[in-house]
ZAMARGU-4260 file (C-alpha; in steps of 0.2 Angstrom, whole numbers, plus 5000, padded with zeros to 4 digits):
<rodrens>
0) 4896/4715/5094 | 4899/4718/5113 | 4905/4734/5119 | 4922/4727/5123 | 4924/4720/5105
5) 4919/4737/5098 | 4933/4745/5109 | 4946/4733/5104 | 4942/4736/5086 | 4943/4755/5088
10) 4959/4753/5097 | 4966/4742/5084 | 4961/4754/5070 | 4969/4768/5079 | 4985/4758/5080
15) 4984/4753/5062 | 4982/4772/5057 | 4998/4776/5067 | 5007/4762/5059 | 5001/4767/5041
20) 5006/4785/5044 | 5024/4781/5050 | 5027/4769/5035 | 5020/4780/5022 | 5029/4795/5029
25) 5045/4785/5026 | 5039/4781/5008 | 5034/4798/5003 | 5049/4806/5011 | 5061/4795/5001
30) 5056/4802/4984 | 5064/4819/4990 | 5077/4814/5002 | 5087/4802/4991 | 5089/4815/4977
35) 5094/4828/4989 | 5106/4817/4997 | 5114/4812/4980 | 5115/4831/4976 | 5123/4835/4992
40) 5137/4822/4991 | 5141/4821/4973 | 5135/4838/4966 | 5123/4829/4954 | 5105/4823/4956
45) 5108/4809/4943 | 5112/4795/4955 | 5098/4800/4966 | 5086/4799/4951 | 5094/4781/4947
50) 5091/4776/4965 | 5073/4782/4965 | 5070/4772/4949 | 5077/4757/4957 | 5067/4760/4972
55) 5050/4760/4962 | 5054/4747/4949 | 5051/4731/4959 | 5034/4736/4964 | 5025/4728/4949
60) 5034/4711/4952 | 5034/4711/4971 | 5016/4716/4973 | 5007/4700/4969 | 5020/4690/4977
65) 5019/4700/4994 | 5000/4698/4993 | 5000/4680/4990 | 5012/4677/5004 | 5002/4687/5017
70) 4986/4678/5012 | 4994/4661/5015 | 5003/4664/5032 | 4995/4658/5048 | 5004/4673/5057
75) 5003/4687/5044 | 5011/4699/5056 | 5027/4691/5053 | 5026/4696/5035 | 5021/4714/5038
80) 5034/4716/5052 | 5048/4708/5041 | 5044/4718/5026 | 5043/4735/5036 | 5059/4730/5045
85) 5068/4727/5028 | 5061/4743/5022 | 5068/4753/5037 | 5085/4744/5035 | 5086/4748/5016
90) 5082/4766/5020 | 5096/4767/5034 | 5108/4759/5022 | 5105/4771/5008 | 5107/4786/5021
95) 5125/4779/5023 | 5130/4773/5006 | 5122/4785/4993 | 5135/4795/4985 | 5149/4785/4993
100) 5148/4767/4988 | 5149/4761/4970 | 5133/4764/4961 | 5129/4745/4958 | 5129/4743/4977
105) 5118/4757/4980 | 5105/4752/4967 | 5105/4734/4974 | 5100/4741/4991 | 5087/4752/4983
110) 5080/4737/4973 | 5079/4727/4989 | 5070/4741/4999 | 5058/4744/4984 | 5054/4725/4985
115) 5046/4728/5002 | 5037/4743/4996 | 5020/4734/4991 | 5017/4731/5010 | 5017/4750/5013
120) 5008/4756/4997 | 4995/4743/4997 | 4997/4728/5009 | 4993/4738/5025 | 4976/4744/5018
125) 4970/4726/5017 | 4969/4726/5036 | 4956/4739/5037 | 4943/4727/5031 | 4946/4716/5046
130) 4948/4730/5058 | 4932/4739/5054 | 4915/4731/5052 | 4906/4732/5035 | 4895/4747/5033
135) 4897/4766/5037 | 4911/4761/5050 | 4922/4753/5036 | 4918/4767/5024 | 4924/4780/5037
140) 4940/4769/5040 | 4944/4769/5022 | 4942/4787/5021 | 4954/4789/5036 | 4966/4777/5028
145) 4966/4788/5012 | 4968/4804/5023 | 4984/4796/5031 | 4991/4793/5014 | 4988/4811/5009
150) 4994/4817/5026 | 5011/4807/5024 | 5013/4815/5006 | 5013/4832/5014 | 5023/4828/5030
155) 5036/4817/5022 | 5044/4829/5010 | 5041/4844/5022 | 5051/4835/5036 | 5065/4831/5024
160) 5066/4848/5017 | 5066/4856/5035 | 5079/4844/5042 | 5090/4846/5026 | 5089/4865/5028
165) 5096/4864/5045 | 5111/4853/5041 | 5113/4839/5028 | 5100/4828/5020 | 5109/4812/5029
170) 5100/4814/5046 | 5083/4817/5037 | 5085/4800/5028 | 5089/4792/5045 | 5073/4800/5052
175) 5063/4791/5038 | 5072/4775/5043 | 5067/4777/5061 | 5048/4780/5055 | 5048/4764/5046
180) 5056/4755/5061 | 5042/4762/5072 | 5029/4756/5059 | 5037/4738/5060 | 5036/4738/5079
185) 5018/4744/5079 | 5012/4732/5066 | 5015/4718/5078 | 5003/4724/5090 | 4988/4724/5078
190) 4974/4711/5083 | 4976/4699/5068 | 4971/4684/5078 | 4954/4691/5082 | 4950/4699/5066
195) 4958/4688/5052 | 4944/4682/5040 | 4941/4663/5039 | 4951/4653/5027 | 4943/4648/5010
200) 4936/4630/5009 | 4947/4625/4995 | 4963/4637/4995 | 4975/4636/4980 | 4987/4622/4982
205) 5003/4631/4978 | 5010/4649/4979 | 5009/4649/4960 | 4991/4645/4960 | 4988/4658/4973
210) 4997/4671/4962 | 4986/4666/4947 | 4970/4667/4957 | 4974/4685/4963 | 4978/4691/4945
215) 4962/4682/4939 | 4950/4690/4951 | 4956/4707/4946 | 4954/4703/4927 | 4937/4694/4929
220) 4928/4706/4942 | 4922/4721/4932 | 4923/4733/4946 | 4941/4728/4950 | 4946/4728/4932
225) 4938/4745/4929 | 4946/4754/4944 | 4963/4746/4941 | 4964/4751/4923 | 4957/4769/4927
230) 4969/4773/4941 | 4984/4766/4932 | 4980/4777/4917 | 4978/4792/4928 | 4994/4788/4938
235) 5004/4790/4922 | 5000/4808/4922 | 5002/4809/4941 | 5020/4802/4940 | 5024/4816/4928
240) 5016/4830/4938 | 5030/4834/4950 | 5042/4837/4935 | 5029/4847/4925 | 5025/4858/4940
245) 5043/4863/4943 | 5045/4867/4925 | 5028/4876/4925 | 5033/4887/4940 | 5050/4891/4932
250) 5043/4896/4916 | 5032/4908/4925 | 5046/4916/4934 | 5044/4907/4951 | 5059/4895/4953
255) 5053/4889/4970 | 5035/4889/4965 | 5035/4870/4960 | 5036/4864/4978 | 5022/4876/4983
260) 5011/4870/4969 | 5014/4852/4974 | 5011/4855/4992 | 4995/4864/4988 | 4989/4848/4978
265) 4994/4837/4993 | 4985/4848/5005 | 4969/4848/4995 | 4970/4829/4993 | 4971/4828/5012
270) 4956/4839/5014 | 4946/4830/5001 | 4950/4813/5010 | 4945/4820/5027 | 4929/4828/5020
275) 4923/4811/5012 | 4926/4803/5029 | 4917/4816/5039 | 4902/4818/5027 | 4901/4802/5017
280) 4893/4809/5000 | 4877/4800/4996 | 4883/4793/4979 | 4889/4775/4974 | 4907/4773/4976
285) 4910/4770/4958 | 4902/4786/4953 | 4913/4795/4967 | 4929/4788/4958 | 4923/4795/4941
290) 4919/4812/4949 | 4936/4813/4957 | 4945/4809/4941 | 4935/4821/4931 | 4937/4835/4944
295) 4956/4833/4945 | 4957/4833/4926 | 4947/4849/4924 | 4956/4858/4938 | 4973/4854/4931
300) 4968/4859/4914 | 4962/4876/4921 | 4979/4878/4930 | 4988/4876/4914 | 4978/4890/4906
305) 4979/4902/4921 | 4995/4912/4922 | 4992/4921/4939 | 5002/4912/4953 | 4988/4913/4966
310) 4974/4907/4955 | 4986/4893/4949 | 4989/4888/4967 | 4970/4888/4971 | 4967/4877/4956
315) 4980/4865/4962 | 4971/4864/4979 | 4955/4861/4970 | 4963/4847/4960 | 4969/4839/4976
320) 4952/4841/4984 | 4945/4829/4970 | 4960/4818/4970 | 4959/4814/4988 | 4942/4805/4987
325) 4948/4794/4973 | 4960/4784/4984 | 4945/4782/4997 | 4934/4775/4982 | 4948/4764/4976
330) 4951/4756/4993 | 4932/4753/4996 | 4930/4745/4978 | 4944/4733/4982 | 4938/4729/4999
335) 4920/4726/4993 | 4923/4716/4977 | 4939/4706/4982 | 4936/4689/4990 | 4942/4689/5008
340) 4956/4676/5005 | 4962/4686/4990 | 4961/4703/4997 | 4979/4705/5000 | 4984/4701/4982
345) 4971/4713/4975 | 4977/4727/4986 | 4995/4725/4983 | 4993/4721/4965 | 4983/4737/4962
350) 4995/4748/4972 | 5010/4740/4963 | 5003/4743/4946 | 4999/4761/4950 | 5016/4765/4956
355) 5024/4757/4941 | 5012/4768/4930 | 5018/4783/4939 | 5036/4778/4936 | 5032/4777/4918
360) 5025/4794/4918 | 5040/4801/4927 | 5051/4793/4914 | 5041/4799/4899 | 5040/4817/4904
365) 5060/4818/4903 | 5061/4818/4884 | 5045/4829/4883 | 5052/4843/4893 | 5056/4853/4877
370) 5037/4855/4874 | 5028/4870/4881 | 5025/4866/4900 | 5007/4871/4899 | 5005/4858/4885
375) 5012/4845/4897 | 5000/4850/4911 | 4986/4849/4898 | 4992/4831/4894 | 4991/4826/4912
380) 4974/4833/4914 | 4968/4824/4898 | 4975/4808/4906 | 4964/4811/4921 | 4948/4814/4910
385) 4952/4799/4899 | 4954/4788/4915 | 4936/4794/4921 | 4929/4789/4904 | 4938/4772/4904
390) 4931/4769/4921 | 4913/4774/4916 | 4914/4762/4901 | 4922/4748/4910 | 4912/4747/4926
395) 4896/4736/4926 | 4879/4744/4924 | 4866/4740/4937 | 4850/4731/4930 | 4836/4742/4925
400) 4817/4739/4924 | 4803/4736/4937 | 4809/4719/4941 | 4827/4725/4946 | 4830/4724/4965
405) 4832/4740/4974 | 4850/4737/4979 | 4855/4734/4962 | 4847/4750/4956 | 4858/4759/4968
410) 4873/4751/4960 | 4883/4736/4965 | 4897/4746/4971 | 4889/4750/4988 | 4886/4731/4992
415) 4896/4724/5007 | 4908/4710/5003
</rodrens>
């Protein structure tokens, strides 16, 4: 590639990372902001919990549809910009009506905004494969993308908490809407025309056929099926982690310690994703996913058994250090094994299933709060270890023997698409 083409790709990738950070900042901040806003205006967090559930619920249904629409559009930037604009509009509306308008109206707005969510949580990541060339540059780009996810998970709730502490939560929600609007403006500037992959020779005739093709490729491709099943199982536990952490800290005499532990986990995840991008560990990406799940589970299990606050916080940082590379590995596996024309469906479907699994975990932990909190955290750790085992059993084994090609012996996960 010419020097000018390389510079254009680098500039496009930088703009993409800025777009992704702003969009994910809004997404991550909403989980805290809407509950705080409902509590401030109504004296109860119940409506905030309902709104948050409505915000997450559409992901599993909207994700494959969003991916199919993006892959069929001649101008995909229209879909990205429209979805991010709808995302920003819904957040701004919720900033005004939460705790003031009738609950059905508020939930309807949340459902509409949540329907745009798959573009933020998975759809944007499909652009990395066409903004970065295959090989080490793409591996580093996916590590940076994962780092952006984790940076947003730290910065979003922190910004909301700081602004809410200075006044009311309303302005913090409007700030999140502004971040999403900024992402909608930036996404238009990305170089789609120069980097979009060629259309398939025989594209699906209808949108329904396109949806079926996206689901089929996840089901039939062993690497995609393995990572999707494993991350969904793990995210049932991750969805319950925030509530469990708050209860754990309260049970140990630290009413405000839950936020500290979750911040420690998020900061560790950011460091882990950045470390993978900087040093690129010499292991197949499938093995990296298994190591990440196992390390997260073992660290959380140790945190459940260690009562000392400092040691517990250190173990949450360690759990995050392992969790950060998992997202990098997941993004790389999706990019490597999804056909170019179905990549958007694979990314959005995988992200939608993970978010839905996390929502299930958040719902399941409610009735279980009567159990000892260390036992709940051990259950979350067990889900991470079970996910690691599931991934190891489900992913394909490379061929063995003297006749096997050297590339296969290294593992098919490292092959370029």
